[in-house]
N, C-alpha and C positions, 0 to 999 in steps of 0.2 A: 145654135143653142148655146154652145159654149161661150160664143162672142155675145150674145144677148146677155147670158149670165154675168159675164165680167163687166160687162156696160152697166147691168143693173147695181152690181156691188160697188163699181166706182162711184156710181151717181149716190147710193146711199152713204158711202164713205165721204163724199163730197159734202153732202148735207152735214153729217157730223163736224165735220171740218168747219163748215160755213157758220155752224151755230157758234163755234168759238173765236173763228177770226173776224167776224164781224164786229163783236163787242170787244175785240182786243184791238181792232183798227180804230174805232171809235175812241176809244181810251188813249191810244198813243198818238192820235192826230190832233185832239185837242188840246189848247194851252194850258193845262191845269197843272198843278203842283204833283210833280212825278213821283215824289217820296210820300205824299199822301194816298197817292193811287198804287203805290208799290206792291201791297199785297194783294189787290185784286189783278194787277198785271201778272204777277208770280204766280198767282192761282190759274189765269188763263193760258200763261205758257206752260206750265206743268201740265194742264189738262191736254194741250195741242200735243205736247211730246207723249202722254200716255196713250192719248187716241192713236197717234200714229205708230207707237209701238205695237199696240194691241192688234191693229190691222196687221203689222207685218208679221207677226206671229200666227195670225189665222192665215193669211195669205200673201206672201210678199210680192206677188204679181200684182197687185191692185195699185198700190203707190206708184208714182210716175212723176215724170219732170213737170208735168202740167199741175198736178195736185202740189208737188214742190213749189212750183212758183208762186202758185196762190197763196200758199201758207208763207212764203217768204215775204209776201207784200207788207203785212203788219210786222213782220220781223224786221223788214229793212227799215221802217220809221223808228222802230225801238231802238235800231243800232244807232241811228243818228243822234239819239237821244241819251246814248249809254252813259255819260258822264253825270247825267242826271237822276239815274236810278241806282239803287242798291247793288251791292255787289252779288246777292242773291239772284236777283233778276238777271244780271248778265251771265251768271253761271248757268241758269237754267235756259238761257237763250242760246249760249253757246253748245250747250247740250242737245238742245232741238236742232240746231244747224248741222250738227255731226250726225244725227238722226235722218235729216232729209238728205244730206249728201249722200249717205252709204244706202239708203233705201229709196229715195227720190230721184234726184238728178242721176245718180249712178255714173256712167261714163258719158253723160250726155250735157255735162256742165259746160257752159261756154268758156273761152278764154277770160272776157271781160269779168264776168262775175267770179271765176276761180281768181282772178287777180285780186279783186275787190275782198273776197273772202281771206285770202292769205294774208292780205294787209290788214284786214280787221282782227283776225287772229293773232297776228304777229305784234300789233301795236297793243291789242288787250293783254297779251301776255307779258310782253317785254317794253311796252310803252313805245311811245313815239320817238323817234331820231330828233335829238336835240333838246327834249324834254328835260327840264331840270328837276321837275320834282314827278316821280313816278308814284301813281296810285297803288295803294298797299291791297294786295289779293290775298285771299286765304288759300292755303295749299290746295284745296279742293279745286278752286275755280282755276288755278294754273294747271292742274293735272288736265281737267277737261278742254282747256285750251289746246294743250300739245295732243291730246288724244283727236282732238278734232282736225288738227293740222295733219296728223296722220291719216284720218280718214279721207281728207279732201286729197292730200298728195296720191294716195293709195288708187283712189276714183280716178284722178287725172292721168295715171299711168297706165290704166288698164284699157285704155283705147285700142279697138282692132288695128292690126298691123299697117293697113294702107292709110290710116287717118294718123295725121302728125299729133303727138302729144301736145296738149295746151301748156304743159310746163316747158317746152323747148321753145314756146312761143316768145318772139321778141318783147313783147308786153309783159310777159308773165314773169320772165326770168328775175328782173329786179325785185318783184315781190318775192319770188322764190330765194332770192338770196338774202333777203331781209329774214325769212323765215328760217333759214339755215343759220343765220347769224345768232337769232333769239334761242334756237333751239341749242347751239353751242355755248351760248352764256350759260343756259341751265344745266348744263353737264359738269361745270367748274365745281371747284372745291367749296364747301360750306352750303351748299343746296341740300334740301332734305332729299333723303334716298328715293322716295315715292316720284319726287319730281323728276330727279335725274334717271330713273328708270324709264318713264314715260316719254322724256326728252330723247334716249337713247333708242326707243322705239320709232320716234318721228324720224331720226336721223337715219336710220336703217331703213325706213320705207322709203327715204329721199333717193338712196344709193342703190335701193332694189329696183324701184320703179323706172328710175330715169335711164335709158340706155344710151344718151349721148355723152360719150367717153369725154371729148372735149370740154363739155359744160361740166362734167363732175370733176375734172381736172382742175377748174378754175375753185371749186370748193376744197380741193383736197389739203392743200397746205394748212389751212385753219383747222380743217377736221382733224388731221393727224396730229396736230401740235395739241390741239385741246384733249384728245384721247390720250395721248403720251402723257400728258401733263397730270392727268388724274390716274393714270396706269403706273406712273415712276414714284418711287420713294422722294420724299417723305408722305406725299398726298396719298400713295396707295396703302400707307400704313393706318389712314385714318378713315379710310372708305370702306363701306360694308362690302362683305364678300358678294353679294348679288349683284351690286354695282360694277363691281370688278369683273365678274364673269359676263355680265352684258356689254360692258365696255369692250371686250376681248372680243365678242362675237360680232360686233358692230366694226370693229377695226378691221377683222377680216373682210367683212361685206365692202367695206369702204375700199381697201387696197385690192382686192380681187375685181371688184367691178370697175375700179379706174385703171390698176396696173397689170391686171391679169394678162398672160400671154396671149390670150385670145383678143382682148381688148385693144393690145399695142402691138399686135402682130405685125403691122406695117412699118412701126418704127423698128420693130425688132430686124425686119428684113432689110431696112435701110442700114442699122447698124452693121449688120452681117456684110452687107456689099461693101460699104465702106473698110471694114476690116480684111475683106479680101483685095480690095483695091490696094490697100496699104501692102499687103502682102505679094501683090504682081499677079493676083488670080482674080481679075475682075470679071464680073459675069454680066453679060449685056441684059439678061432678063431675070426677074424676080420670081420666084415660086409662089408668092402669095402677093395679095394686092398691096399697093404702096399705101403711106399714110394720108397721101393727097386724095386717094380715092376714099379712104374712110372719112375725110373731111367733107369730099363731095357729097357722099350720103347724107350731110346734115344740111339743115336750110341755109340759103345763101347768105343771110346776114349772120355773120360768126363775130361780131363785136364782142360779145360776152364769153368766147371761146377762146382756149388757148391753143395755139399752133403746136400740135405733137409730131416733135420732130427729135432726132437723137439726142441734141443737147438738153432739150426739156427731160427726157428720159434719164439721162446721166444725172443731172442735176437733181431731178426728184428722188432717184434711187439712192444718191448719197445723203440726201435728207432724210429719208425713210430709213435708211441704216442707222443713223442717229438717234431717230426716236424709237426704232425697234432696240437699240442697245439699251436704251433706258427701260422700255415697257419689260424686256426679257428678265431684268431684275427681280420681277416677280417670281421666278423658279425658286427663290428663298422664300416665298410667302408659307405660313403655316398650315393655311387651308388646303386640302388635297383637291377640295374641288375647283379652286383657283388655278393650281397646278394643273389639272387636267384639261381646264379650259385654254391654258396657255401652250400645253402641248398639241391640242387641237389646231391651234393658230398656226404654230410652226410646221406641223405637217402640212396643213393648207396651202400655206405660202410657199413651201417648198415644190408641191404640186404645180399648183395653179400660178404661182409667179416664179417659176423656175428660172426662166430666162431674164425676166425685167428685173428681178431683184437678185441676180447673181451675187452683187456685192454682200448681200446679207446671209449668203448661204451658210458660211461658217459658225456665226452666232446662233444661227437658225437650228443647224444640227446638233451645235453643242447643246442648246437647250433642249432639243426633242430627246437626246441621248439622256440627259440629266433627269428628264421627267418622265421618261417610261415608265410605266407602273408594271413591274415584272410579276406580280401576284394577280393583276388585273386579267379576265379573259375578254381578249379582244375579238370581235365579230370579224368573220371572214370578209364583210363588205367595208370593213374598217381599213383604211390604209395605215400601214406603220411604216417607220423609217426604212425596215429592212426592203419593203416593198420599193420603196422610193429608189433604194441603193441599186436596187435590180434593175429598175427602169432608167435612172439616171446613174450610170457607172461612175462619174466623176464626184459623187457623194461619198462613194467610198473613200477616196482621198480626204475629203473633209474630216469624214469620220476618224480616221487614222491621226490626221493632224491636231484634231480636237484631243484625241486620247494621249498624243504627245505633249501637248501643252499641259494638260491635266498631271501628267506624271512629273513633267519638270518642275510645275509649281508646287508639288506637294510638300517639300521641306518648307518652303516659304509661308505655305497655307497653315502648317503644324506650329509655326511660332505664334499664329493669332492667338489673342486671348479670348476671342468668340468661340465656345465649345461647338456651337452650331456650326460654324463656318468650317471647321476642322472636320466635323462629321461629314458635312456636305461634299467637301474635298475627297474624302476617302471613298464616299459612296459613289460619286461621279467615277473614280477611277475603276471600281468594281462594275458597274453598268458599262463604262467604256470597253473593258476588257471582255465582258459577255458580248458586246455588239461586234467586237472585232473576232471572236470567237464564231459567233453565228454567221458572219461574213466571209470567215475563212481567210482573215487577214493574218498573214504571218510576217514578223519582222523582227529581225534580230537586235535592231536599234532600240525598240520599244522594249525587248526583254531585258537587255543590258541597263537602260534607262530606268525601268521599273524596279529592280533589284537595288540599284544605286540612289534611287527616291526612297525607298522604303527605309534603307539603313540610314541616310542622312535625315529621314524624318523621325526616325526614332532616337536617335542621337539627340537632335534638337529637342525631342519632348523630355528626353531625361535631363539634359543639362538644363532646361528651363523648370524643371520639377524640382520641388524641395525634396533633397535626399532624407527619407526617412528611416534614419537609422537612431533608434532609441536605445541607447545603453542600459542594460538593466544589470545590475550587480548582484542580485539575487540569483541570476542563473536559472537552473534548472529547479522546477519546483520539487520540494522534498517529497511530495505525495506521490510523483512519480516512481520513487524508488521503492515502492510498496509492490507487491505482487498483485493485489487489487488496483492500485493504480495504472499500472501498466496493460492490464486487462480490461481496464476502461478504455484505454487508447483505441482498442479495436472497435469499440463501440462509438467512438468519436467519428469526426469528420474526415474523410479521406479525399476531401477536394483543397486544392492550394489556393491560398490567397494570391492575389495578382503581384508579381514582381514588378513588371514594368507598368507604367501607369496606374499605379496602385492608389492614386488619391480618389475622393469621392467624386470629384468634379470631372475627372477624367474616365469616369467610368463610360461614359457612352462613346468618346473616341476609341477606347481599347477595344468595345465590343464591334465597332466599325471596322477596325483595324484588322482584329481576327476573323470577322467574316469576310475580308477582302482577302486575307491570307488563304482562308480555307476555300474560296472559290474563284481565286485568279486563275484562268486561263487551265490548262489541263493538268493532269498528275505530273506527266513528263514534265513539263515547263516548271512544276513547282519543285521537282527532283533537281532541275539544273539550278534554280534559284538557290536551293537549300546548299548545293555544292559549292555555289559562288560564296555564298555567306560563311561556309565553313572554312573557305581559304581564308577569308578575312578574319576570322576569330583566331587562326593560327599565325597571322602577321601583326595582328593589332594588339592593343591592350587597352585597358581602361574602360571609357564608355564606349568607344568604338567595339572593342571587343564583346561587351556585354549586348550592345545592340545586336550585332552579327551573331551572336550565340543563340539569342532568344528568337531571332528571324528563322534561323536556319532549323530550330527545334520545333517551331510552330509549321513552317511549311512542310517538314517531314510528316508531321503529325496530319496534317491535311491531307498531304499524298497518301498515306496510309487509309485515312477515312475514305478516300475516292475508290481506293481499289479493294476495300474490304468487301463491297457488295459483288464485286466480280470474282474475287476470290471464293466465295461461297457456292458458285457454279462452276467456274471453271478452274483449271490447273495452271497457272500463270508463273510458276517457279522457274520455268526454264527460260523465260523471256529475258533479253538482256536489261529491260526496263526495271523489271523486279530486282535482277541481280545488282543494278547499279544503286537502286533503292535500298538495300540492305548494306552494301558497302559504305555507302555515305552514312547511314544509321551507326554502323559499328564504328566508323571513324568518330562521329559524335559522342557515341558512349563511351569509347576509349578517352576521349578528350575529359568527358565527365567524370569518369573514375578517378582520372589524374588529379583533376581538381579537388575531388573528394579527399584524396590520399593525402594532397599538400595542403590541408585547409590549416588556416591560421587565425589567430585573434587579434591579429594587427588591425589597426583603424585603417592602414592604406590598402587592405584588401577589400574590393566591391563585394558587400554581401549578397548583391543579386546574383553574381558569378555563381556561387556556391549553391544558393536556391536554385536556380536554372538545373545546374548539375544534379540535385537531388529530383526534381522534375523528370530529367530522362531518366536517372535509374529506374523511378517508379513506373514511367513508361514502357521500358525495356522489360520490368518485371510482369507487367500487366499483359505483355504480348506473348512473352515466353513461359508463363506460368511456371510450373514445378521444375521446368528445365534451367530456370534463373538460378536454382539453389546453389550450384557451384561458383557463380559470380558473387554470392554472399559472403566468401571468404575477403574478397577486396573491399566490399562497398558497407558491409553491416556495420563493422566498428566505426568507420566515419561518419555515417548517418546518426549512429545513436549517439556519436560525441557532440553532435549538434543540440542534444536534448539541453546540453548545459552551456549553450552560448550565451552570449551576453545580449545578442541581438533577438527581439522577440520574434521577428519574422522568420528568421532560420529555424529557432524552436517550434513554431508552428508548422514549416514545412518538415521539419524533421519526424513531428509526430504524424503528419500526414503520409510522409515516406513511409514510417514504420506500418502504419495501417495497411498500406498499399502492397507491401511486400510480404507482410504476413498473409494476406487474403490471396495475394497471386501465388504463392509458393505452398499454400496448402496448409497453413497454420491456424489454429482456432483463435490465437490472439497474439498479440506483441510478445507477451511473456513467454508464450511459447516457443515463438521464433529465436528470443534471445538465449533461452535455456538450451534449446537443441542445436544451437551454434556457439555455445559458449567457449569451446575450443579454440574456433577461429579466432573469436574476440580476445582471449586471454594471450594467444600467440601475436596477436597484432599489439596489445598493450605491453608485452614484456619486449617486444623489438623495440617500441618507440622508448620505453624505460631505459633499455640498455643503452640507446643512443640520447638518452637525456632530453628526447623530444616529448616534454611533459607540458601539459595545459591543465588549469583548473577544469576544463570540460571533460578530459580523459580521465582525471581522478574521479568524477563524479559518475562516469559511465562505468568504470570499474568497480567502484562501488555498488552501484545498481546490479551489475553482474553477478557480484557476489552475493548481495542480499536474495536475487532471484534464485540462482542455482542452490545456495544453504550451503551445508558442511560438506556435501559430497565432492565440492570444488575445491576445498581448503587443502588437501594433500597435493593438489597440482599447482600450487602457488608459489613453489620454492624460489622458481626464478624472479617471479615478480617481487617476493618479498626482500631477496636479495637485492633487485634493482633497486627497491624503495630505501632500503638501507644505505646503498651506496649514494642515492641521490640526497639522501639526509645528512651523510657524511660531506657531501660536497657542496650544499646548499643550507647548511642549518642557520645562516644568517637572515634567511628570507622568512620570517615569521608566518606570513600568510601561506606561501608555499607549503613548508614544513607542515601546517595545520592541514591543509588538502591532503597532503600525504599520510598524516596520521588518521585522517577521517577512513581512509581505505583500511589501515591496520585496525582501526576501532572496528569496521564492519567485520574482517577478517575475524577478530576475537568473537564478535557477537554470533557470528554463524557458526564458529569453533567450538564454543562452549556447548553447542546443541549436539555435536556429534556422538553418536553412539559407539565409534571407535575411538574415543578419546583417552580410554583406559590403557592401561599398559598392555602389551602384546603378550598373550599366553599367560595371563594372571587376571585374577578377579580379587583384587584387593578389597577389603570391607571398608564400607564408607567410613570417614572420618569423622568424628562427631565429639567437640570438645565441651559441649554444652554441660555447665554444672548442675549437679541434682540436690535438692535439698535432704539433708539426713533424714532417714525415716525414724518416727517416735520410736523410743526404747520401752520394751514391755517385760513382761515377767519372763516369757520364753527368751528373750536376749539375755536377760541376765542370767538365767540357768546355764544358757549355751556358754556364756563366759566363764562362769564358774567350772564347768565341765572342761574347757578347754585348757583352762589354767593346771588342773588336777591332772590332765594328761600329759601337759609338759613336764609336770613334776617327776612323774613317772619314768617318762623316758630319759630324763635326766640321770636319774638313780640307776636305770639299766644300762645306759653307756658308762657309767664309771665302774660298774663290776664287769665289763665286757675285758678279754685278754687284749694285748696290743698286736696289731697287725701289721705286715710290711706296707710300704709305700704302693698305692695302685697302679700297675702299668698300661692301663687303659681307660680312656675318658669314662667318666660314668654316664649311664643314659643308655636305652635299648639300642640295639641295631636298626637300620632300615627295616620297617615292615614288622619289628616285634612289638608286640603287645604287651606284654607282661615285663614292665619296665624293672620291677625289683628282682624277679628270678633272672632276667637277662644279666643284671648287674653280678649278681652272685656266681652266675656262671663263668663270666668272663674274668672275675677275680680269681676263681679255682682254676681254670684252664685257659691261660692267655694264649693266644694264636697269633701269626703272622697277619691274617687277615683282619684281625681285629685292630691290630695297631695301624693297617694302612687305609681302613675305611673312614675314620673320621676326616682324613686331609680330603678326601673326595667330596664329603658334605660341605667342608668348607669352600672350596674352590668351585662350587657350582655356579656358573656365571648369572647374572641377574638379568630378568628380562628386559628387552628393549623397549623405547616407548614409541609410538605411534608419530608419523610426519606432522599429523595435526598438533599433538601435544608440543612436540619440538618447536612448531611455529609460534605456538601461543608462548612457550618459555623464552623465544627469542624476542617476541613483542615486548613482555612484561619487563624483560631485562632493558630493553631500549628506552623504556619511559622514564629511567630515572635520569638520563642524559638531558632530557628535555622539560622536565618538571620546572625549571627556572627559566622558561622562555618568558620573555617580556609580552607576551599575547595572552591575556587572562583566558580567552576562551580555549586556547591550546592547553592551557594548564588545567582548566576543568576536564575538558575531554579526554586527556592523559589520566586525570584521576577517577573519572569513570571507567576508563579501560582498565585500570586496576581493581577497580570495585567489581568490574565484571569477570575478569580472568581468574582472581584469586581462587573463589571456591571450584573452579575447574579444574586448576592445577594442585589442589590441596592432597587428593590421594596419594601422590608419591612425594613424600615428605623428603627424602633424600634430595630431590631435585628443587623441590618448592621453596623449602626454609632458606637455603642459601639465597634464592632470589629475595625473599622476604627479608632478609638481612641487608640485601644490597639496595632496596627502595625505599627502606625503614627510613632513612635519615632525611631525604627528600620529600617523603610523604608526611613526615610529622612537622616538617618545617611550615607546609603548606597551610598549616592551622592558623599561622600569623600572616598570610595574605591580605593585602590591602582590599582586594575583592570580596565581599560579602559571598557572593555565589561560588568563589574558588574555595574559601574555607569551609562552606558547606559540604563542597563535593569532598574535601579532604576528609571531613568527619565520616562521610559516607563510605571512603576507601579504606580508613582505619577500622570501621566496624565489619568490613568485609575482610579485613586481614585477620582480624580476632577471630571470626568466625571459621578461617581456614588454618591458622596457625595456633590457634590456642594458648596453651601455657607458655609457648616459644617465646611469646612477647613479653612475658611477665616482667622479667628484669629490665626490659627497654622501657615499660609503661612507668615502672617504679624509679627508673632513673630519670626519664622525662618529668615525671610528677615532680620530682624536687628541684629539677632545673627550669622548670618554667610553666609546665601543663598546668599545674594547679592554679597559678596566678593568672593564666590566660583563662581559664574557666571561670575564675572570679570576675575579671574585667568584662567577660562577654555577658555574665550574668547582671552587672551593674549596668552596664549599657542597653540591656535589654529593659530593665525595671526604669531607667530614665526615659526610654522612648514610650513606655506604657503610661508614663505620667504618675507611678506610684512610688511611694517611698516609705510612708510610715505603716504601723501595724494598724490592724483594723479588726473589727469585732468578727467573730466568727458565728457560722450558722451552722446547726445540727443537720446531718443528711445520713441517715443508714449507718450511724455509729461514726461517721468522718466528720469532722469539722472543717468545713472549705471556707477559706477566706472570702469576706465579701467583697472586699475591696482589693485585695492583694493579689499580686500574680501580673500574669500578662493578657489582660483583656480590654484594658482601656486605649485610648489613643488610635495607632493604626491597627492595633491588636496583633492577630498572627501573621498580617501581611507585611510588618515592617521587618527591614532587611536584618537588624540587629535581634528581633524576636526570633527570625527564623534562623540565625546562626546557632542562637542558645538551644533553640528546639534541636537542632541536629547535633549539638554539643551534648545534648542529654542522652539522644539516642546513641551516641558514641561511649558514652559512659556506661549506659546499660548494657552493650556490647560487651565491654571489658569485664564489668561484672559478671555476665553470664557465661563468658568462653575463657576468660584468663584469670589467673589466680593473683589474688592481691593480698598485701599483710594488713593487719588490723589497723595500722595507723593510717595507712592510704585509703583503707574503707570508711575510717571514721571522717577524713576530710571530704570524700565523695557524699557521705550520708549528709555532712554539713551543708554543702554546696545544693544537693537536688531536694532535700526535703519537703521543700514548698512545693515542688511540683509534683510529689507523691499522690496527692488527692485527687488530681485530675489525669495523672499519667501511669496508667495500670502496667505498661510494660516496664518502666522503672521501678515501680513497686514490687511487681514479681523478681526482677532482678535482685533488689536489695534483700528480699526475703530469703532467696537462695544461700545467698552469703550468711547473713545474720538477722533474722526475722526480729529476734528480742530487740536487738539494738535499734532497728528501724521504728519498732513500736515506741520504744522509749524516748526517740528524738521526737514522734509526732506527740507523745503525751506531754513531754516537757513543754511543746509550742501550743498545747490546747487544741491539737487538732483530732484527738481522740479522747475518750474518758475511761479511767480506771474502773475496774469491778471491784466490789466491796468484799465479795467472797468467790472463792474458786468455782468453777464449772467443770463437772465430769458427769459422764454418762452414766445413769443408775445410782449416783450418789448425791446426798443433799447435805449441804453444809451448813451449820448454824450461821445466823445473820450476826455479822460483825458490827458491833457500836463503834462509830467514827467519832473521834475526838473524844 
C-alpha cells in the first residue's frame, strides 16, 4: 500500500511537472526570438522551481533522478541558448538546477552530467577560458551560481564508500579544477562580500567532500595563496570581518584535509625512517602504511595528482609557513571575533597538523598565546594551548622560547610610535608569563631578562617622552596658607598623577605596564625583581635611577596586594618571604626619606625622583596607619616644602601626600596634621636655617606653619628669628631672598599682635589713647566754677602768707605705702620723723620694672630690623616692610618706654618713603605713618612740624596737583546745594580714571594720613592753617577729615568752607528756646 501510494504521488507530481515542461520544451525548441519569449520562459522556469520545491516540502522522497532527468530535458535546451536569454532567465535556471541536484539526482548523478554541469556553472559565473569579453552578471546571479556549485560538489562527494566519487574521475577532474579556479577568483580582493562568502562555502565544500589527498594537494598552492592574500595586510584591513572569519575557517579545512597528520601519515613515517637512517637507527618495518600504499588506494590514473613524498611535504610545509606568517598578522586586528577565529585556527593546526607543520609550531604557539582570551569561559570540550602542551611536551619549549623573544624585544617595541603596538607587546608578555606559570615553567634566565627588559623599556619611554617640567614662578598658591585652604586639602584628591608615562597618549601603555607588573609571575618573583631594581637605584643615577626606582615601588605594591588576601586569613609574618618583603620595602622607604630630606630646587634634579619618594611615603603611611606618626619627624616638613615647589607636578603630589598622611595617621585634615606636628617642623626649619639651607619653598612653608598655629607658636621661634636675622645679615644683597625672609617675619608680626600674652608680665597697663577730643561747650555752670576756683586760690594764698616759717622737711611728701589719708600722713611725718620714713622712699624708687613677654620682644626686634631694609631696591619688599610697621605699631604702643625709641629709629626711613617713585609704596608709607600717629600720639608732634617745614607740605601740594591733573579738572565750577553743604559739581577727583588712578589713590592716602595727624598728634596753628588750605576741597565728601578738622578748630574749618562758597552763612544766631530778631542785610 505504501508503494502504491508513493507511485500515485509520483504520478501526480509527474503530471504537474509535465504541464510545465511540455510548454517550456516547445518554447525553447522553436527558433524564435528568445528575448521576446523571455518573460514566458522565466515564468515557466520559476513555476518548475516552485512546483519542485513545494513537493520537497510535502514529501522529499517523491522527487527522484528520473523526474529530475525529465525536467532537465527542456532545461538542457535552454542552457544551449543561454547567451540569447536575459540574465534573469539564467539565474532562475541555475536556481532550478541546484534544486534538481539537491533533491532530485542527489548522489546518483552520472560523471558525464556532473562534468557538464560543473563546466556550465563555472563558465556561467567565471566566463569561458580565453573569452575576451565576459558577460556582466548581477551579484544575485553569481551567488546562485556558486551556491549551485556547492550543492553539486556536495552531492558528488556523498556517494557510498564502495562507490568511487565522480569528482575523482579522470573526466571530471578538469571540470572540477576549472570550478576551483573560478571559486578562487571570486575570493580575491575587490569582490562584493556576499559573493566572497558564497565562494568560500564552495571552496570549503570541495576540500571537505573530496577525500583524495593527492588530488587536493594539486589545488593546495593556489588555494593557500589566495586565502593568504586576502587574510594578510593590507587586504585584510579592507575586508569585512565576516569574510575574514569565513576565510580562516576555510583555511583550517584546507590545511587539515590536505596536510593533516592523518592525511600524510605515510609521508611522515617515511620522513621518520629517513631521519633514523641518517642517525644510524634504521628500522626495516614501518608502523604505519607507506605513502605508496596511500596512492595505491587511489584510482590507477594519477596524472592529475601529486606524488606525496618527503620532498613535497617539506617544500609545502615551508611555503605554508610563509603564508601563515602573513596570515597570523591578523592577531593585531581590532575585531575580537577575528582574533577568536585566528586562535581556533592556531589551536587546530597545532593539534591536527602537529607533525606535518612542525616548522610553523613556533609562530602558531606565539599567536595562540597572544590571542587566548583570559576572561572567556572555555568549554571543557574545547582544546586549549595548555591541553596541547600536556599532550605534546615539546610545545612547552616553544612557549618558553616565544616568551623569551617577547621579553627580549620589549625595549625595542617600546620605542615604536604606535601606541597599540606597545600595548600588545606588554600584553603578550603578561599572557606569556601566565602561561609559563600555569605550565610550571621556571627559568632564571626568563626572570633576569624580564627585569632588565622592564628597566630598559621604561628608560626608553622616558627618554623618548618630552620632559614635562613646567616651571611656575608663583609657587604655592597663597590660598593654601589659610586654615580653610589647608582644611580643603583633606577634601581634595588623594590620588597621585602619573609620574612615568604621564602624557595623554601614553595612558594605555602605562595601564598595560602596571597591569603587567601587578600580575607578573608570583609574589615571590615580584619581590626578587623589586630587590634587583632597588640595587639599580643605588648604583645608577639620572633616568636609569628613576626607572629602577619606579619599577621597584610598583613591584612591591603589587606583591603587597597579592599577599593582602592571604594575610586576612593566615598569619604569615614569620615566613621568610614576608620578612624579605618588609626588608626590601624598608630599604626603599629609607632611600625615599633621604631623597625628601635632600630636596633641591636645582633644575638638574629630576622631579620624578622626588615625586616617587612622596608616593612611597604615602604608601608607607597607608600601611602603618597611626604607627607612622613617629616617621613624621623626618618626612612631614620636606613634603610640606614641596607645596612651594616651582614644578606643578610636585605641588600636586605634595597635596595628595599630605591628604594621605593626614587620613592615615588619624587626623581630620591637613591643617590639624601640621598644627599637631608644628614642633617637628619648627625644628627642621631651624636646623636648615642655621646651616643656611634656605629655599623659597621652605620660607613659604614656615609662613604657612606660623599662620596655622597662630600666636601660641610665636614665643618658641627665638632660634628661627635669630637664624633669619643672621641670614639677612649675610644675604642682604639678594632682594628676592630678603623679601621671602621678611614674609616670614611679617607673618610672625601678624600672628604676634593677636596674642593675649603680648602685654607686659604682671602688669595691666591701661590702653593708650592719643585721640584728641573736642572742647566741651562753656555754660553758666562752667563760668561759676571758674569764678569759685579763683576765689579759693586767693584765700589759700592769703592764708599761706600769714603762716609762721618752718624748717626744711626731712622726708618726701606724700603718704606711706598703704596710707589713705595723704594730708594726715604728711603732717605726722613732719612732726615725728623716723628712720624708717627716711629709708622707705628708696625702696619705692628701686622697684624693678615688669619684664616683657617673649612675643613682645620678638615684635620689637622685627620692627627695629625694618629700618635697615626700607631702602631696599625691591618695591614689593619696601611695601611689605611698611605694612609690617603699620601692623606692629599698635601692638607695641602700651609700653611707651620701649616703643617710643623704636618710633624714633624708624621715623626717618618711613617718612622718606612718602617720596618713593612707586605709588603703591607711597600709599603704604601713608598708612604706616597713620599707624604711628595712632600709637605714638604727641611724641611725633615736633617731628611732623619739622618735616612740614622741610618738605612734607610741598609733597602734599604736589600730590594734590597731580591728582587734579589726572582727573582732568583745573578751574572752579559752580556749586550745588545739598543739606547745607555746597558740593562742587565738576571739581574734585571724580573725572577721568577717578578713584582708580594711581595719583588719586596716593592723594586719598595722604588725606587719611593728615587726618590721623590731626586726630592723634598736636599741631600748631600755622601748620593747621596750611593743612586746612590743602584738604578743604575734600571736606564735603570726606567725613573723616571733616571730623578731624572740627576737633582742632571747627570755626576755622567752617570759615574756610564759607569763603569758598561751600556753606551758607546764617543771618541770625540760633539758640534753643531763644528767638532772635531778623537782621536786615545790606
